[in-house]
Z-matrix of the N, CA and C atoms (Angstrom, degrees):
N
C 1 1.453
C 2 1.516 1 111.11
N 3 1.356 2 114.35 1 135.10
C 4 1.507 3 112.43 2 175.38
C 5 1.567 4 107.17 3 -96.79
N 6 1.297 5 113.78 4 172.40
C 7 1.418 6 122.89 5 -179.91
C 8 1.512 7 113.99 6 -55.92
N 9 1.266 8 124.85 7 -29.52
C 10 1.384 9 130.30 8 -167.75
C 11 1.613 10 99.51 9 -76.21
N 12 1.251 11 121.60 10 -46.63
C 13 1.384 12 122.76 11 176.54
C 14 1.499 13 120.28 12 -72.18
N 15 1.375 14 115.67 13 -23.39
C 16 1.428 15 121.86 14 174.96
C 17 1.573 16 117.30 15 -86.38
N 18 1.450 17 113.79 16 -11.58
C 19 1.489 18 118.22 17 -179.00
C 20 1.514 19 114.80 18 -53.88
N 21 1.365 20 114.32 19 -51.30
C 22 1.454 21 116.48 20 -175.89
C 23 1.658 22 111.68 21 -63.74
N 24 1.320 23 113.53 22 -33.96
C 25 1.459 24 115.10 23 -177.09
C 26 1.563 25 109.86 24 -74.13
N 27 1.295 26 117.14 25 -37.52
C 28 1.417 27 124.31 26 176.78
C 29 1.541 28 109.90 27 -64.96
N 30 1.312 29 115.40 28 -40.51
C 31 1.551 30 116.87 29 -176.81
C 32 1.497 31 105.86 30 -71.38
N 33 1.372 32 121.53 31 -40.88
C 34 1.363 33 123.14 32 174.08
C 35 1.508 34 117.45 33 -55.57
N 36 1.384 35 111.21 34 -50.67
C 37 1.472 36 115.01 35 178.94
C 38 1.500 37 112.40 36 -63.83
N 39 1.360 38 119.95 37 -32.08
C 40 1.390 39 123.92 38 174.45
C 41 1.460 40 113.77 39 -61.82
N 42 1.383 41 113.38 40 -47.12
C 43 1.587 42 119.64 41 174.53
C 44 1.486 43 111.69 42 -57.17
N 45 1.364 44 118.83 43 -44.54
C 46 1.513 45 116.74 44 -179.98
C 47 1.541 46 107.88 45 -66.47
N 48 1.302 47 122.97 46 -36.41
C 49 1.430 48 124.24 47 -178.09
C 50 1.528 49 110.47 48 -66.32
N 51 1.312 50 117.84 49 -40.88
C 52 1.456 51 123.95 50 179.46
C 53 1.673 52 110.11 51 -68.82
N 54 1.248 53 113.67 52 -36.05
C 55 1.467 54 117.00 53 176.87
C 56 1.495 55 110.68 54 -69.43
N 57 1.415 56 117.10 55 -47.13
C 58 1.449 57 120.30 56 171.06
C 59 1.541 58 118.24 57 -53.83
N 60 1.330 59 111.31 58 -37.72
C 61 1.481 60 118.99 59 173.97
C 62 1.481 61 111.80 60 -59.60
N 63 1.401 62 112.75 61 -49.52
C 64 1.500 63 119.47 62 175.55
C 65 1.475 64 114.20 63 -57.32
N 66 1.237 65 120.47 64 -40.07
C 67 1.424 66 128.12 65 176.97
C 68 1.525 67 108.89 66 -61.47
N 69 1.411 68 113.67 67 -52.56
C 70 1.431 69 119.67 68 -177.90
C 71 1.486 70 116.98 69 -59.60
N 72 1.399 71 114.87 70 -31.74
C 73 1.463 72 122.42 71 -177.22
C 74 1.471 73 109.12 72 -91.95
N 75 1.208 74 119.95 73 5.37
C 76 1.418 75 119.86 74 -179.32
C 77 1.574 76 122.58 75 79.42
N 78 1.403 77 110.52 76 4.17
C 79 1.458 78 118.23 77 -177.42
C 80 1.573 79 110.84 78 -84.47
N 81 1.251 80 116.67 79 -9.63
C 82 1.616 81 120.64 80 176.50
C 83 1.508 82 105.19 81 -143.86
N 84 1.349 83 109.22 82 163.90
C 85 1.452 84 120.16 83 -179.26
C 86 1.539 85 114.40 84 -124.64
N 87 1.253 86 113.71 85 150.20
C 88 1.512 87 118.80 86 175.00
C 89 1.543 88 106.83 87 -119.45
N 90 1.338 89 110.39 88 126.85
C 91 1.518 90 115.07 89 176.28
C 92 1.433 91 108.14 90 -127.85
N 93 1.304 92 116.26 91 153.13
C 94 1.546 93 120.85 92 -177.06
C 95 1.581 94 105.01 93 -107.36
N 96 1.294 95 114.84 94 113.22
C 97 1.406 96 123.92 95 171.69
C 98 1.634 97 108.93 96 -103.98
N 99 1.306 98 110.00 97 114.89
C 100 1.440 99 118.47 98 -171.04
C 101 1.582 100 106.62 99 59.17
N 102 1.346 101 115.16 100 -109.78
C 103 1.442 102 121.60 101 173.84
C 104 1.502 103 113.74 102 -113.77
N 105 1.283 104 118.37 103 4.03
C 106 1.478 105 123.43 104 -175.59
C 107 1.521 106 111.01 105 -99.79
N 108 1.331 107 117.24 106 130.60
C 109 1.502 108 121.87 107 176.37
C 110 1.527 109 106.00 108 -71.72
N 111 1.348 110 120.49 109 137.14
C 112 1.363 111 125.99 110 166.28
C 113 1.507 112 112.05 111 -118.37
N 114 1.322 113 117.83 112 127.03
C 115 1.453 114 119.79 113 179.71
C 116 1.554 115 105.50 114 -108.32
N 117 1.339 116 110.17 115 138.09
C 118 1.441 117 113.16 116 178.35
C 119 1.555 118 107.27 117 -141.48
N 120 1.269 119 115.08 118 147.20
C 121 1.454 120 117.25 119 175.97
C 122 1.617 121 111.71 120 -173.31
N 123 1.299 122 110.98 121 158.70
C 124 1.489 123 116.42 122 -178.24
C 125 1.488 124 115.70 123 -116.28
N 126 1.301 125 120.09 124 10.26
C 127 1.413 126 125.02 125 -166.83
C 128 1.593 127 104.25 126 -99.77
N 129 1.324 128 111.60 127 164.11
C 130 1.489 129 120.63 128 -174.84
C 131 1.532 130 107.80 129 -68.80
N 132 1.311 131 113.12 130 -34.95
C 133 1.405 132 121.48 131 176.58
C 134 1.520 133 117.64 132 -56.99
N 135 1.322 134 111.68 133 -49.73
C 136 1.419 135 124.55 134 177.20
C 137 1.639 136 108.34 135 -60.27
N 138 1.350 137 114.33 136 -44.94
C 139 1.355 138 119.41 137 -173.32
C 140 1.585 139 103.81 138 -67.40
N 141 1.295 140 117.48 139 -41.99
C 142 1.514 141 117.57 140 -179.59
C 143 1.467 142 110.27 141 -58.35
N 144 1.306 143 118.77 142 -41.98
C 145 1.468 144 121.31 143 -179.77
C 146 1.579 145 110.85 144 -59.96
N 147 1.329 146 115.31 145 -43.77
C 148 1.396 147 121.35 146 -175.30
C 149 1.524 148 109.03 147 -64.85
N 150 1.442 149 111.40 148 -45.71
C 151 1.482 150 118.47 149 176.95
C 152 1.554 151 111.79 150 -57.02
N 153 1.269 152 116.88 151 -41.65
C 154 1.534 153 120.98 152 179.02
C 155 1.459 154 111.00 153 -66.61
N 156 1.236 155 120.50 154 -37.90
C 157 1.492 156 121.23 155 176.80
C 158 1.517 157 111.20 156 -66.06
N 159 1.255 158 118.46 157 -45.52
C 160 1.504 159 123.54 158 178.28
C 161 1.487 160 110.59 159 -66.42
N 162 1.331 161 118.50 160 -34.94
C 163 1.433 162 123.60 161 176.26
C 164 1.497 163 109.97 162 -67.30
N 165 1.377 164 118.73 163 -38.26
C 166 1.474 165 118.05 164 174.46
C 167 1.556 166 116.52 165 -60.61
N 168 1.380 167 114.35 166 -40.56
C 169 1.360 168 116.88 167 174.20
C 170 1.529 169 116.31 168 -65.73
N 171 1.321 170 118.64 169 -37.54
C 172 1.389 171 118.20 170 179.32
C 173 1.485 172 108.75 171 -73.52
N 174 1.267 173 124.06 172 -33.62
C 175 1.490 174 126.33 173 -177.67
C 176 1.489 175 109.07 174 -72.53
N 177 1.406 176 116.24 175 -37.60
C 178 1.394 177 118.66 176 176.70
C 179 1.503 178 114.76 177 -64.14
N 180 1.408 179 116.92 178 -48.44
C 181 1.411 180 121.86 179 172.26
C 182 1.512 181 119.53 180 -57.98
N 183 1.293 182 119.09 181 -31.60
C 184 1.353 183 129.25 182 177.04
C 185 1.537 184 105.63 183 -73.75
N 186 1.172 185 121.87 184 -50.03
C 187 1.447 186 123.69 185 176.15
C 188 1.477 187 115.84 186 -55.32
N 189 1.402 188 112.86 187 -47.64
C 190 1.470 189 114.93 188 173.06
C 191 1.567 190 113.64 189 -60.43
N 192 1.265 191 117.80 190 -37.64
C 193 1.466 192 118.29 191 179.48
C 194 1.572 193 111.68 192 -68.47
N 195 1.329 194 114.70 193 -38.14
C 196 1.470 195 118.30 194 174.71
C 197 1.532 196 109.59 195 -62.58
N 198 1.273 197 121.71 196 -41.73
C 199 1.397 198 126.43 197 -176.87
C 200 1.479 199 109.56 198 -61.83
N 201 1.358 200 114.12 199 -49.01
C 202 1.414 201 120.47 200 -179.09
C 203 1.607 202 110.45 201 -64.39
N 204 1.220 203 119.05 202 -31.03
C 205 1.452 204 126.41 203 175.20
C 206 1.440 205 110.63 204 -67.58
N 207 1.381 206 120.84 205 -40.27
C 208 1.381 207 126.43 206 178.75
C 209 1.506 208 112.82 207 -68.73
N 210 1.400 209 114.37 208 -35.29
C 211 1.532 210 118.91 209 178.66
C 212 1.536 211 109.72 210 -70.59
N 213 1.319 212 118.43 211 -38.17
C 214 1.397 213 123.75 212 177.92
C 215 1.573 214 110.09 213 -65.37
N 216 1.288 215 115.99 214 -48.19
C 217 1.440 216 127.41 215 179.49
C 218 1.600 217 108.89 216 -55.42
N 219 1.400 218 112.44 217 -44.52
C 220 1.392 219 116.41 218 -173.97
C 221 1.554 220 116.54 219 -71.63
N 222 1.427 221 112.25 220 -30.81
C 223 1.475 222 120.24 221 172.30
C 224 1.495 223 108.60 222 -84.53
N 225 1.340 224 116.46 223 175.25
C 226 1.391 225 122.09 224 173.76
C 227 1.541 226 117.06 225 -80.58
N 228 1.328 227 112.08 226 -7.90
C 229 1.487 228 121.78 227 175.74
C 230 1.539 229 112.16 228 101.06
N 231 1.326 230 116.67 229 -3.88
C 232 1.468 231 116.55 230 -180.00
C 233 1.497 232 109.65 231 -78.50
N 234 1.283 233 118.79 232 154.45
C 235 1.478 234 127.67 233 179.60
C 236 1.563 235 106.42 234 -60.87
N 237 1.274 236 118.62 235 -46.83
C 238 1.447 237 121.05 236 178.87
C 239 1.417 238 120.78 237 -56.78
N 240 1.349 239 115.22 238 -36.60
C 241 1.353 240 119.71 239 -179.37
C 242 1.634 241 110.29 240 -78.97
N 243 1.283 242 113.15 241 -30.51
C 244 1.477 243 115.92 242 176.90
C 245 1.523 244 110.06 243 -67.98
N 246 1.312 245 118.34 244 -37.82
C 247 1.531 246 119.02 245 -177.95
C 248 1.557 247 106.17 246 -71.99
N 249 1.216 248 118.72 247 -37.43
C 250 1.482 249 118.71 248 178.76
C 251 1.526 250 112.42 249 -65.44
N 252 1.287 251 117.28 250 -42.94
C 253 1.382 252 122.34 251 174.92
C 254 1.524 253 115.30 252 -55.77
N 255 1.451 254 110.98 253 -46.26
C 256 1.431 255 113.22 254 -177.35
C 257 1.641 256 109.89 255 -66.95
N 258 1.317 257 117.42 256 -31.23
C 259 1.465 258 119.93 257 179.99
C 260 1.500 259 111.60 258 -72.03
N 261 1.304 260 112.81 259 -39.78
C 262 1.508 261 119.56 260 178.83
C 263 1.646 262 112.24 261 -60.07
N 264 1.367 263 113.47 262 -44.41
C 265 1.477 264 115.28 263 -179.21
C 266 1.373 265 114.25 264 -76.78
N 267 1.404 266 115.89 265 -20.21
C 268 1.535 267 114.83 266 179.26
C 269 1.522 268 108.52 267 72.02
N 270 1.332 269 124.78 268 38.82
C 271 1.402 270 124.12 269 170.35
C 272 1.411 271 118.89 270 -50.48
N 273 1.311 272 115.31 271 123.38
C 274 1.480 273 117.34 272 -177.76
C 275 1.548 274 103.05 273 -123.16
N 276 1.239 275 119.35 274 146.10
C 277 1.494 276 125.38 275 176.32
C 278 1.470 277 118.01 276 -141.34
N 279 1.252 278 119.19 277 156.83
C 280 1.513 279 124.48 278 -178.08
C 281 1.477 280 109.41 279 -160.56
N 282 1.348 281 114.38 280 161.01
C 283 1.415 282 113.41 281 175.82
C 284 1.603 283 105.63 282 -167.97
N 285 1.339 284 112.26 283 175.03
C 286 1.460 285 117.31 284 174.92
C 287 1.460 286 107.64 285 -149.39
N 288 1.327 287 116.25 286 144.48
C 289 1.393 288 128.39 287 -178.74
C 290 1.582 289 107.39 288 -120.73
N 291 1.218 290 112.87 289 122.97
C 292 1.584 291 115.89 290 174.79
C 293 1.540 292 108.39 291 -98.58
N 294 1.325 293 114.11 292 123.20
C 295 1.396 294 124.21 293 177.21
C 296 1.555 295 107.05 294 -112.45
N 297 1.302 296 117.24 295 89.16
C 298 1.393 297 123.17 296 -163.94
C 299 1.526 298 109.15 297 69.67
N 300 1.289 299 117.37 298 -128.65
C 301 1.508 300 118.60 299 174.78
C 302 1.431 301 113.68 300 -94.63
N 303 1.401 302 120.49 301 6.78
C 304 1.445 303 120.78 302 175.42
C 305 1.557 304 114.22 303 -95.64
N 306 1.346 305 112.67 304 123.36
C 307 1.466 306 118.49 305 175.08
C 308 1.503 307 115.24 306 -89.04
N 309 1.389 308 109.92 307 129.27
C 310 1.460 309 116.08 308 175.18
C 311 1.546 310 104.83 309 -112.12
N 312 1.341 311 118.64 310 117.44
C 313 1.510 312 122.52 311 -177.61
C 314 1.613 313 110.41 312 -106.63
N 315 1.243 314 109.96 313 152.32
C 316 1.478 315 116.95 314 174.35
C 317 1.526 316 107.50 315 -148.53
N 318 1.444 317 115.27 316 159.58
C 319 1.361 318 118.11 317 179.58
C 320 1.563 319 108.03 318 -169.88
N 321 1.332 320 114.76 319 166.98
C 322 1.394 321 121.47 320 179.72
C 323 1.513 322 110.00 321 -81.80
N 324 1.353 323 118.47 322 -17.39
C 325 1.448 324 126.12 323 176.74
C 326 1.495 325 112.22 324 -132.10
N 327 1.325 326 115.89 325 146.47
C 328 1.551 327 116.40 326 174.62
C 329 1.527 328 113.25 327 -48.99
N 330 1.312 329 114.78 328 -42.91
C 331 1.517 330 114.39 329 -173.45
C 332 1.551 331 111.95 330 -68.95
N 333 1.336 332 116.47 331 -34.41
C 334 1.452 333 120.72 332 174.07
C 335 1.471 334 114.51 333 -69.44
N 336 1.287 335 119.84 334 -36.84
C 337 1.463 336 127.57 335 178.48
C 338 1.603 337 106.81 336 -65.11
N 339 1.408 338 118.16 337 -39.04
C 340 1.450 339 124.73 338 -176.49
C 341 1.580 340 104.82 339 -72.37
N 342 1.268 341 115.61 340 -41.77
C 343 1.542 342 117.28 341 -177.83
C 344 1.487 343 110.40 342 -67.63
N 345 1.336 344 117.31 343 -33.89
C 346 1.501 345 123.99 344 176.13
C 347 1.550 346 112.89 345 -68.45
N 348 1.381 347 110.57 346 -37.02
C 349 1.493 348 116.72 347 -179.52
C 350 1.623 349 106.87 348 -69.18
N 351 1.330 350 116.17 349 -40.61
C 352 1.450 351 119.39 350 177.51
C 353 1.483 352 112.64 351 -61.31
N 354 1.340 353 113.49 352 -44.45
C 355 1.472 354 118.02 353 179.78
C 356 1.498 355 109.34 354 -64.85
N 357 1.386 356 118.57 355 -40.64
C 358 1.416 357 116.09 356 178.19
C 359 1.577 358 115.58 357 -63.62
N 360 1.340 359 114.33 358 -34.57
C 361 1.372 360 117.84 359 177.35
C 362 1.526 361 114.08 360 -67.42
N 363 1.299 362 112.91 361 -41.50
C 364 1.607 363 119.59 362 174.90
C 365 1.552 364 106.43 363 -60.30
N 366 1.307 365 122.71 364 -47.66
C 367 1.420 366 125.26 365 -174.92
C 368 1.544 367 105.85 366 -64.14
N 369 1.398 368 121.96 367 -50.52
C 370 1.438 369 120.54 368 178.45
C 371 1.526 370 114.94 369 -58.49
N 372 1.393 371 117.65 370 -40.34
C 373 1.405 372 118.48 371 174.61
C 374 1.636 373 113.94 372 -57.93
N 375 1.331 374 110.53 373 -45.70
C 376 1.394 375 115.13 374 -178.26
C 377 1.511 376 114.31 375 -62.23
N 378 1.318 377 113.17 376 -36.16
C 379 1.502 378 122.30 377 -174.80
C 380 1.647 379 102.27 378 -71.93
N 381 1.317 380 115.53 379 -47.03
C 382 1.490 381 118.29 380 -178.17
C 383 1.531 382 109.13 381 -62.19
N 384 1.272 383 117.21 382 -41.76
C 385 1.494 384 120.46 383 -172.66
C 386 1.650 385 110.33 384 -69.94
N 387 1.428 386 107.43 385 -37.32
C 388 1.525 387 113.24 386 174.80
C 389 1.416 388 108.78 387 -63.23
N 390 1.333 389 120.60 388 -45.14
C 391 1.518 390 119.44 389 -175.97
C 392 1.527 391 109.31 390 -71.49
N 393 1.153 392 121.95 391 -32.57
C 394 1.523 393 121.77 392 174.77
C 395 1.452 394 110.58 393 -62.59
N 396 1.405 395 115.23 394 -47.39
C 397 1.515 396 118.78 395 171.89
C 398 1.402 397 115.52 396 -52.10
N 399 1.370 398 117.91 397 -42.62
C 400 1.484 399 120.34 398 -177.39
C 401 1.464 400 110.86 399 -70.67
N 402 1.236 401 119.23 400 -30.74
C 403 1.461 402 126.70 401 177.55
C 404 1.476 403 118.65 402 -69.48
N 405 1.339 404 107.83 403 -32.75
C 406 1.645 405 114.64 404 174.73
C 407 1.411 406 116.92 405 -68.16
């Protein structure tokens, strides 16, 4: 992966790290509402974390839009050429959605969907352990 595709991920991770630092220093709080963690704070450090996370989403969507525009520009714009371009490159995708602690995984192939499910379970366990440690 090149730096352009890793930029949203790095920005998101930096935002989470800054929010975690704000919680650790007492500048922000974590509360559990039903099963959902709620972060709140009024410091500049907490605000920086939130801004970094929002910036990661904006950057990610912008890069996706630019990539799609480049694909359309590279082809002649017909539907047939777009379909053949997609099959030639072997585009594969996958993702996971966490609804509370429950991961919902999807992917273009069974192997990718399984990997996303494992990643979702790992993230859910880490979040739940972190919340339990904060409540103790």
